[in-house]
TORKOL-4160 file (C-alpha; in steps of 0.2 Angstrom, whole numbers, padded with zeros to 4 digits, m for minus):
341
<pt num="1" X="0111" Y="m0181" Z="m0086"/>
<pt num="2" X="0098" Y="m0167" Z="m0088"/>
<pt num="3" X="0088" Y="m0166" Z="m0105"/>
<pt num="4" X="0094" Y="m0152" Z="m0116"/>
<pt num="5" X="0085" Y="m0144" Z="m0131"/>
<pt num="6" X="0098" Y="m0154" Z="m0142"/>
<pt num="7" X="0090" Y="m0170" Z="m0136"/>
<pt num="8" X="0072" Y="m0164" Z="m0141"/>
<pt num="9" X="0079" Y="m0158" Z="m0158"/>
<pt num="10" X="0087" Y="m0175" Z="m0161"/>
<pt num="11" X="0071" Y="m0184" Z="m0156"/>
<pt num="12" X="0060" Y="m0174" Z="m0168"/>
<pt num="13" X="0074" Y="m0173" Z="m0181"/>
<pt num="14" X="0072" Y="m0154" Z="m0182"/>
<pt num="15" X="0084" Y="m0140" Z="m0179"/>
<pt num="16" X="0090" Y="m0134" Z="m0162"/>
<pt num="17" X="0085" Y="m0116" Z="m0166"/>
<pt num="18" X="0067" Y="m0122" Z="m0170"/>
<pt num="19" X="0066" Y="m0130" Z="m0153"/>
<pt num="20" X="0073" Y="m0115" Z="m0144"/>
<pt num="21" X="0061" Y="m0103" Z="m0153"/>
<pt num="22" X="0046" Y="m0114" Z="m0148"/>
<pt num="23" X="0051" Y="m0116" Z="m0129"/>
<pt num="24" X="0057" Y="m0098" Z="m0127"/>
<pt num="25" X="0042" Y="m0089" Z="m0137"/>
<pt num="26" X="0053" Y="m0082" Z="m0150"/>
<pt num="27" X="0062" Y="m0072" Z="m0157"/>
<pt num="28" X="0055" Y="m0082" Z="m0173"/>
<pt num="29" X="0038" Y="m0090" Z="m0174"/>
<pt num="30" X="0035" Y="m0108" Z="m0175"/>
<pt num="31" X="0020" Y="m0117" Z="m0183"/>
<pt num="32" X="0007" Y="m0122" Z="m0169"/>
<pt num="33" X="0008" Y="m0141" Z="m0175"/>
<pt num="34" X="0027" Y="m0141" Z="m0173"/>
<pt num="35" X="0026" Y="m0132" Z="m0157"/>
<pt num="36" X="0014" Y="m0145" Z="m0150"/>
<pt num="37" X="0026" Y="m0159" Z="m0155"/>
<pt num="38" X="0040" Y="m0150" Z="m0146"/>
<pt num="39" X="0031" Y="m0147" Z="m0130"/>
<pt num="40" X="0025" Y="m0166" Z="m0130"/>
<pt num="41" X="0043" Y="m0172" Z="m0132"/>
<pt num="42" X="0049" Y="m0160" Z="m0119"/>
<pt num="43" X="0037" Y="m0167" Z="m0106"/>
<pt num="44" X="0041" Y="m0185" Z="m0111"/>
<pt num="45" X="0059" Y="m0182" Z="m0108"/>
<pt num="46" X="0056" Y="m0172" Z="m0092"/>
<pt num="47" X="0065" Y="m0156" Z="m0100"/>
<pt num="48" X="0068" Y="m0142" Z="m0088"/>
<pt num="49" X="0073" Y="m0125" Z="m0095"/>
<pt num="50" X="0090" Y="m0118" Z="m0093"/>
<pt num="51" X="0086" Y="m0100" Z="m0087"/>
<pt num="52" X="0103" Y="m0094" Z="m0093"/>
<pt num="53" X="0102" Y="m0101" Z="m0110"/>
<pt num="54" X="0084" Y="m0094" Z="m0112"/>
<pt num="55" X="0091" Y="m0077" Z="m0107"/>
<pt num="56" X="0104" Y="m0078" Z="m0121"/>
<pt num="57" X="0090" Y="m0081" Z="m0133"/>
<pt num="58" X="0077" Y="m0068" Z="m0127"/>
<pt num="59" X="0089" Y="m0055" Z="m0119"/>
<pt num="60" X="0079" Y="m0056" Z="m0103"/>
<pt num="61" X="0081" Y="m0063" Z="m0086"/>
<pt num="62" X="0063" Y="m0061" Z="m0081"/>
<pt num="63" X="0070" Y="m0053" Z="m0065"/>
<pt num="64" X="0066" Y="m0036" Z="m0057"/>
<pt num="65" X="0078" Y="m0027" Z="m0046"/>
<pt num="66" X="0072" Y="m0018" Z="m0031"/>
<pt num="67" X="0082" Y="m0004" Z="m0022"/>
<pt num="68" X="0075" Y="0000" Z="m0005"/>
<pt num="69" X="0079" Y="0017" Z="0004"/>
<pt num="70" X="0097" Y="0018" Z="0010"/>
<pt num="71" X="0100" Y="0002" Z="0021"/>
<pt num="72" X="0102" Y="0005" Z="0039"/>
<pt num="73" X="0101" Y="m0007" Z="0054"/>
<pt num="74" X="0084" Y="m0015" Z="0055"/>
<pt num="75" X="0078" Y="m0006" Z="0039"/>
<pt num="76" X="0067" Y="m0021" Z="0034"/>
<pt num="77" X="0057" Y="m0019" Z="0050"/>
<pt num="78" X="0048" Y="m0004" Z="0042"/>
<pt num="79" X="0030" Y="m0007" Z="0039"/>
<pt num="80" X="0030" Y="0004" Z="0024"/>
<pt num="81" X="0044" Y="m0006" Z="0016"/>
<pt num="82" X="0034" Y="m0022" Z="0020"/>
<pt num="83" X="0018" Y="m0016" Z="0012"/>
<pt num="84" X="0028" Y="m0009" Z="m0004"/>
<pt num="85" X="0038" Y="m0025" Z="m0006"/>
<pt num="86" X="0022" Y="m0036" Z="m0004"/>
<pt num="87" X="0013" Y="m0026" Z="m0017"/>
<pt num="88" X="0027" Y="m0028" Z="m0029"/>
<pt num="89" X="0029" Y="m0046" Z="m0026"/>
<pt num="90" X="0010" Y="m0050" Z="m0028"/>
<pt num="91" X="0011" Y="m0042" Z="m0045"/>
<pt num="92" X="0028" Y="m0050" Z="m0050"/>
<pt num="93" X="0020" Y="m0067" Z="m0047"/>
<pt num="94" X="0006" Y="m0063" Z="m0059"/>
<pt num="95" X="0018" Y="m0057" Z="m0072"/>
<pt num="96" X="0030" Y="m0072" Z="m0069"/>
<pt num="97" X="0044" Y="m0061" Z="m0064"/>
<pt num="98" X="0057" Y="m0064" Z="m0050"/>
<pt num="99" X="0063" Y="m0051" Z="m0038"/>
<pt num="100" X="0081" Y="m0047" Z="m0034"/>
<pt num="101" X="0084" Y="m0036" Z="m0019"/>
<pt num="102" X="0099" Y="m0025" Z="m0020"/>
<pt num="103" X="0104" Y="m0021" Z="m0002"/>
<pt num="104" X="0122" Y="m0016" Z="m0004"/>
<pt num="105" X="0122" Y="0001" Z="m0010"/>
<pt num="106" X="0131" Y="0017" Z="m0005"/>
<pt num="107" X="0128" Y="0034" Z="m0012"/>
<pt num="108" X="0147" Y="0038" Z="m0010"/>
<pt num="109" X="0150" Y="0024" Z="m0022"/>
<pt num="110" X="0138" Y="0028" Z="m0036"/>
<pt num="111" X="0148" Y="0021" Z="m0050"/>
<pt num="112" X="0150" Y="0004" Z="m0041"/>
<pt num="113" X="0131" Y="0004" Z="m0037"/>
<pt num="114" X="0126" Y="0007" Z="m0055"/>
<pt num="115" X="0138" Y="m0006" Z="m0062"/>
<pt num="116" X="0129" Y="m0019" Z="m0050"/>
<pt num="117" X="0112" Y="m0013" Z="m0057"/>
<pt num="118" X="0117" Y="m0015" Z="m0075"/>
<pt num="119" X="0127" Y="m0031" Z="m0074"/>
<pt num="120" X="0113" Y="m0041" Z="m0083"/>
<pt num="121" X="0105" Y="m0049" Z="m0068"/>
<pt num="122" X="0089" Y="m0038" Z="m0068"/>
<pt num="123" X="0079" Y="m0032" Z="m0083"/>
<pt num="124" X="0074" Y="m0016" Z="m0074"/>
<pt num="125" X="0073" Y="m0008" Z="m0057"/>
<pt num="126" X="0061" Y="m0001" Z="m0045"/>
<pt num="127" X="0068" Y="0012" Z="m0033"/>
<pt num="128" X="0058" Y="0013" Z="m0016"/>
<pt num="129" X="0058" Y="0031" Z="m0008"/>
<pt num="130" X="0074" Y="0037" Z="m0016"/>
<pt num="131" X="0082" Y="0052" Z="m0007"/>
<pt num="132" X="0084" Y="0069" Z="m0015"/>
<pt num="133" X="0103" Y="0065" Z="m0016"/>
<pt num="134" X="0100" Y="0048" Z="m0023"/>
<pt num="135" X="0109" Y="0050" Z="m0040"/>
<pt num="136" X="0108" Y="0032" Z="m0044"/>
<pt num="137" X="0091" Y="0034" Z="m0052"/>
<pt num="138" X="0098" Y="0047" Z="m0064"/>
<pt num="139" X="0113" Y="0036" Z="m0068"/>
<pt num="140" X="0102" Y="0021" Z="m0072"/>
<pt num="141" X="0091" Y="0032" Z="m0083"/>
<pt num="142" X="0107" Y="0039" Z="m0092"/>
<pt num="143" X="0112" Y="0021" Z="m0096"/>
<pt num="144" X="0094" Y="0017" Z="m0103"/>
<pt num="145" X="0090" Y="0004" Z="m0089"/>
<pt num="146" X="0071" Y="0004" Z="m0087"/>
<pt num="147" X="0066" Y="0010" Z="m0070"/>
<pt num="148" X="0052" Y="0018" Z="m0060"/>
<pt num="149" X="0051" Y="0025" Z="m0042"/>
<pt num="150" X="0039" Y="0024" Z="m0027"/>
<pt num="151" X="0037" Y="0038" Z="m0015"/>
<pt num="152" X="0053" Y="0047" Z="m0019"/>
<pt num="153" X="0062" Y="0061" Z="m0027"/>
<pt num="154" X="0055" Y="0062" Z="m0045"/>
<pt num="155" X="0066" Y="0064" Z="m0060"/>
<pt num="156" X="0060" Y="0070" Z="m0078"/>
<pt num="157" X="0057" Y="0055" Z="m0089"/>
<pt num="158" X="0055" Y="0043" Z="m0074"/>
<pt num="159" X="0038" Y="0036" Z="m0069"/>
<pt num="160" X="0035" Y="0039" Z="m0051"/>
<pt num="161" X="0021" Y="0032" Z="m0040"/>
<pt num="162" X="0016" Y="0043" Z="m0025"/>
<pt num="163" X="0001" Y="0046" Z="m0014"/>
<pt num="164" X="m0008" Y="0063" Z="m0012"/>
<pt num="165" X="0003" Y="0068" Z="0003"/>
<pt num="166" X="m0004" Y="0085" Z="0003"/>
<pt num="167" X="m0022" Y="0080" Z="0002"/>
<pt num="168" X="m0019" Y="0067" Z="0016"/>
<pt num="169" X="m0011" Y="0079" Z="0028"/>
<pt num="170" X="m0025" Y="0092" Z="0025"/>
<pt num="171" X="m0038" Y="0078" Z="0028"/>
<pt num="172" X="m0029" Y="0074" Z="0045"/>
<pt num="173" X="m0028" Y="0093" Z="0050"/>
<pt num="174" X="m0046" Y="0096" Z="0045"/>
<pt num="175" X="m0051" Y="0081" Z="0056"/>
<pt num="176" X="m0041" Y="0089" Z="0071"/>
<pt num="177" X="m0048" Y="0106" Z="0067"/>
<pt num="178" X="m0066" Y="0100" Z="0067"/>
<pt num="179" X="m0063" Y="0092" Z="0084"/>
<pt num="180" X="m0058" Y="0109" Z="0091"/>
<pt num="181" X="m0039" Y="0108" Z="0090"/>
<pt num="182" X="m0029" Y="0124" Z="0087"/>
<pt num="183" X="m0013" Y="0119" Z="0095"/>
<pt num="184" X="m0007" Y="0106" Z="0083"/>
<pt num="185" X="0011" Y="0100" Z="0083"/>
<pt num="186" X="0019" Y="0090" Z="0068"/>
<pt num="187" X="0033" Y="0077" Z="0068"/>
<pt num="188" X="0041" Y="0077" Z="0051"/>
<pt num="189" X="0051" Y="0063" Z="0043"/>
<pt num="190" X="0068" Y="0066" Z="0034"/>
<pt num="191" X="0070" Y="0082" Z="0024"/>
<pt num="192" X="0080" Y="0073" Z="0011"/>
<pt num="193" X="0064" Y="0063" Z="0007"/>
<pt num="194" X="0051" Y="0070" Z="m0004"/>
<pt num="195" X="0036" Y="0064" Z="0005"/>
<pt num="196" X="0042" Y="0071" Z="0021"/>
<pt num="197" X="0045" Y="0089" Z="0014"/>
<pt num="198" X="0027" Y="0088" Z="0005"/>
<pt num="199" X="0019" Y="0083" Z="0022"/>
<pt num="200" X="0028" Y="0097" Z="0031"/>
<pt num="201" X="0023" Y="0110" Z="0018"/>
<pt num="202" X="0005" Y="0104" Z="0019"/>
<pt num="203" X="0004" Y="0106" Z="0038"/>
<pt num="204" X="0011" Y="0123" Z="0036"/>
<pt num="205" X="m0001" Y="0128" Z="0022"/>
<pt num="206" X="m0016" Y="0121" Z="0032"/>
<pt num="207" X="m0011" Y="0132" Z="0046"/>
<pt num="208" X="m0011" Y="0147" Z="0035"/>
<pt num="209" X="m0028" Y="0143" Z="0027"/>
<pt num="210" X="m0035" Y="0141" Z="0045"/>
<pt num="211" X="m0027" Y="0157" Z="0051"/>
<pt num="212" X="m0018" Y="0147" Z="0065"/>
<pt num="213" X="0000" Y="0154" Z="0069"/>
<pt num="214" X="0014" Y="0143" Z="0064"/>
<pt num="215" X="0026" Y="0139" Z="0079"/>
<pt num="216" X="0043" Y="0132" Z="0075"/>
<pt num="217" X="0044" Y="0124" Z="0092"/>
<pt num="218" X="0029" Y="0113" Z="0088"/>
<pt num="219" X="0038" Y="0105" Z="0073"/>
<pt num="220" X="0051" Y="0091" Z="0076"/>
<pt num="221" X="0061" Y="0080" Z="0065"/>
<pt num="222" X="0057" Y="0061" Z="0069"/>
<pt num="223" X="0067" Y="0053" Z="0054"/>
<pt num="224" X="0052" Y="0042" Z="0051"/>
<pt num="225" X="0057" Y="0031" Z="0066"/>
<pt num="226" X="0048" Y="0026" Z="0082"/>
<pt num="227" X="0062" Y="0033" Z="0093"/>
<pt num="228" X="0060" Y="0050" Z="0083"/>
<pt num="229" X="0042" Y="0050" Z="0088"/>
<pt num="230" X="0046" Y="0047" Z="0107"/>
<pt num="231" X="0060" Y="0061" Z="0107"/>
<pt num="232" X="0048" Y="0073" Z="0098"/>
<pt num="233" X="0034" Y="0070" Z="0111"/>
<pt num="234" X="0047" Y="0073" Z="0126"/>
<pt num="235" X="0052" Y="0089" Z="0117"/>
<pt num="236" X="0034" Y="0095" Z="0115"/>
<pt num="237" X="0029" Y="0091" Z="0133"/>
<pt num="238" X="0044" Y="0101" Z="0140"/>
<pt num="239" X="0037" Y="0117" Z="0132"/>
<pt num="240" X="0027" Y="0130" Z="0142"/>
<pt num="241" X="0014" Y="0131" Z="0129"/>
<pt num="242" X="0010" Y="0113" Z="0125"/>
<pt num="243" X="0001" Y="0106" Z="0109"/>
<pt num="244" X="m0016" Y="0097" Z="0111"/>
<pt num="245" X="m0013" Y="0086" Z="0096"/>
<pt num="246" X="0001" Y="0079" Z="0086"/>
<pt num="247" X="0001" Y="0075" Z="0068"/>
<pt num="248" X="0015" Y="0063" Z="0062"/>
<pt num="249" X="0021" Y="0060" Z="0045"/>
<pt num="250" X="0021" Y="0041" Z="0047"/>
<pt num="251" X="0013" Y="0028" Z="0058"/>
<pt num="252" X="0030" Y="0023" Z="0066"/>
<pt num="253" X="0033" Y="0040" Z="0073"/>
<pt num="254" X="0015" Y="0041" Z="0079"/>
<pt num="255" X="0017" Y="0025" Z="0088"/>
<pt num="256" X="0033" Y="0033" Z="0096"/>
<pt num="257" X="0023" Y="0048" Z="0102"/>
<pt num="258" X="0009" Y="0037" Z="0110"/>
<pt num="259" X="0022" Y="0026" Z="0119"/>
<pt num="260" X="0031" Y="0042" Z="0126"/>
<pt num="261" X="0015" Y="0050" Z="0131"/>
<pt num="262" X="0011" Y="0034" Z="0141"/>
<pt num="263" X="0028" Y="0035" Z="0149"/>
<pt num="264" X="0024" Y="0054" Z="0153"/>
<pt num="265" X="0008" Y="0048" Z="0162"/>
<pt num="266" X="m0003" Y="0056" Z="0149"/>
<pt num="267" X="m0019" Y="0048" Z="0142"/>
<pt num="268" X="m0021" Y="0047" Z="0123"/>
<pt num="269" X="m0033" Y="0054" Z="0117"/>
<pt num="270" X="m0040" Y="0063" Z="0133"/>
<pt num="271" X="m0024" Y="0073" Z="0136"/>
<pt num="272" X="m0017" Y="0073" Z="0118"/>
<pt num="273" X="m0023" Y="0067" Z="0101"/>
<pt num="274" X="m0012" Y="0058" Z="0089"/>
<pt num="275" X="m0013" Y="0055" Z="0070"/>
<pt num="276" X="m0001" Y="0045" Z="0059"/>
<pt num="277" X="0001" Y="0043" Z="0041"/>
<pt num="278" X="0001" Y="0026" Z="0031"/>
<pt num="279" X="m0012" Y="0015" Z="0039"/>
<pt num="280" X="0001" Y="0001" Z="0043"/>
<pt num="281" X="m0005" Y="m0014" Z="0052"/>
<pt num="282" X="0004" Y="m0009" Z="0068"/>
<pt num="283" X="m0008" Y="0005" Z="0070"/>
<pt num="284" X="m0022" Y="m0007" Z="0075"/>
<pt num="285" X="m0010" Y="m0016" Z="0087"/>
<pt num="286" X="m0007" Y="m0002" Z="0099"/>
<pt num="287" X="m0019" Y="0005" Z="0113"/>
<pt num="288" X="m0027" Y="0016" Z="0108"/>
<pt num="289" X="m0029" Y="0011" Z="0090"/>
<pt num="290" X="m0021" Y="0024" Z="0079"/>
<pt num="291" X="m0031" Y="0037" Z="0069"/>
<pt num="292" X="m0021" Y="0038" Z="0052"/>
<pt num="293" X="m0021" Y="0043" Z="0034"/>
<pt num="294" X="m0022" Y="0028" Z="0023"/>
<pt num="295" X="m0010" Y="0028" Z="0008"/>
<pt num="296" X="m0012" Y="0013" Z="m0003"/>
<pt num="297" X="0006" Y="0007" Z="m0002"/>
<pt num="298" X="0003" Y="m0010" Z="m0009"/>
<pt num="299" X="m0007" Y="m0004" Z="m0024"/>
<pt num="300" X="0007" Y="0009" Z="m0028"/>
<pt num="301" X="0020" Y="m0006" Z="m0027"/>
<pt num="302" X="0009" Y="m0016" Z="m0039"/>
<pt num="303" X="0006" Y="m0002" Z="m0051"/>
<pt num="304" X="0025" Y="0001" Z="m0051"/>
<pt num="305" X="0028" Y="m0017" Z="m0055"/>
<pt num="306" X="0016" Y="m0017" Z="m0070"/>
<pt num="307" X="0023" Y="m0001" Z="m0077"/>
<pt num="308" X="0041" Y="m0006" Z="m0076"/>
<pt num="309" X="0036" Y="m0022" Z="m0085"/>
<pt num="310" X="0028" Y="m0012" Z="m0099"/>
<pt num="311" X="0044" Y="m0002" Z="m0100"/>
<pt num="312" X="0054" Y="m0018" Z="m0102"/>
<pt num="313" X="0042" Y="m0023" Z="m0115"/>
<pt num="314" X="0045" Y="m0007" Z="m0124"/>
<pt num="315" X="0027" Y="m0001" Z="m0121"/>
<pt num="316" X="0021" Y="0015" Z="m0114"/>
<pt num="317" X="0015" Y="0014" Z="m0096"/>
<pt num="318" X="m0003" Y="0017" Z="m0093"/>
<pt num="319" X="m0005" Y="0017" Z="m0074"/>
<pt num="320" X="m0011" Y="0032" Z="m0064"/>
<pt num="321" X="0004" Y="0038" Z="m0054"/>
<pt num="322" X="m0004" Y="0048" Z="m0040"/>
<pt num="323" X="m0015" Y="0038" Z="m0027"/>
<pt num="324" X="m0029" Y="0045" Z="m0017"/>
<pt num="325" X="m0028" Y="0045" Z="0002"/>
<pt num="326" X="m0041" Y="0042" Z="0015"/>
<pt num="327" X="m0043" Y="0047" Z="0033"/>
<pt num="328" X="m0046" Y="0032" Z="0045"/>
<pt num="329" X="m0053" Y="0038" Z="0061"/>
<pt num="330" X="m0050" Y="0027" Z="0076"/>
<pt num="331" X="m0047" Y="0029" Z="0095"/>
<pt num="332" X="m0032" Y="0041" Z="0096"/>
<pt num="333" X="m0041" Y="0057" Z="0093"/>
<pt num="334" X="m0054" Y="0067" Z="0102"/>
<pt num="335" X="m0059" Y="0085" Z="0106"/>
<pt num="336" X="m0046" Y="0094" Z="0116"/>
<pt num="337" X="m0047" Y="0093" Z="0135"/>
<pt num="338" X="m0053" Y="0111" Z="0137"/>
<pt num="339" X="m0067" Y="0109" Z="0125"/>
<pt num="340" X="m0075" Y="0094" Z="0134"/>
<pt num="341" X="m0090" Y="0097" Z="0144"/>
């Protein structure tokens, strides 16, 4: 039979509550000398803590809930989600927290979803890229469940960690502009997601600043998916006036654009330049290697984890919430064909 705190208390002839306070770090203090004796006996009796019992004393499960974007088939193949979860997990290990992934959520059943989030299994929740219509964050906040968001719709009073999407798109557009491109198309993500809207608006604002006409036919919705990039490239190449470069709102769509360009018999970047956004590992695994905008997704995940932990500890979060982007120039961009000598 497993050793319990009652066995430790009986061995030392002290109260069960004193043993509990020592092993669980509170809520009352225990003299160091008594604490050392308790730990020594606990080791001798091969005591293993009962997590449920500990939670009853501390009111904590030491578990963080993670709500990814709306779950669809193969959602966890997303490089963005890989990087975000990895950053969260690395920091959770340092803070000695477990992660609980909530994969069964439906925005049509919001009350059911929120009841799952507040059922006591998680001390707080990180929402990854919630959509504009994702009301679960608002519901969680109204019920005083500590929560933060990464790269999603922001809500007053909720700490949100994002990259400088506008600055990143302007970096990418300026790179293409300096190469001589003036016919630049854009593959946007999902218009119910904040990052996608900001990146589309940044593309449009750069065109205005550079006195380049905005052409609606040079903008396609790629849904942040590889197939969306492929479809966008087919659409662009059917136009009479074709773009010389394509800027995508994430790397997956850019990979789709490059794959479809190859299917169409085009050379990248000689016939068309392509830029992505994220700097996911897959950008180095294609030919040509992808020019992209780096956003520090893993760092954003780690910062979100630290800040949520501070909220759970009833401390004020101290992290910076907007992260700088960086243009990473590789082999998928060059001067437009007509400008080459």
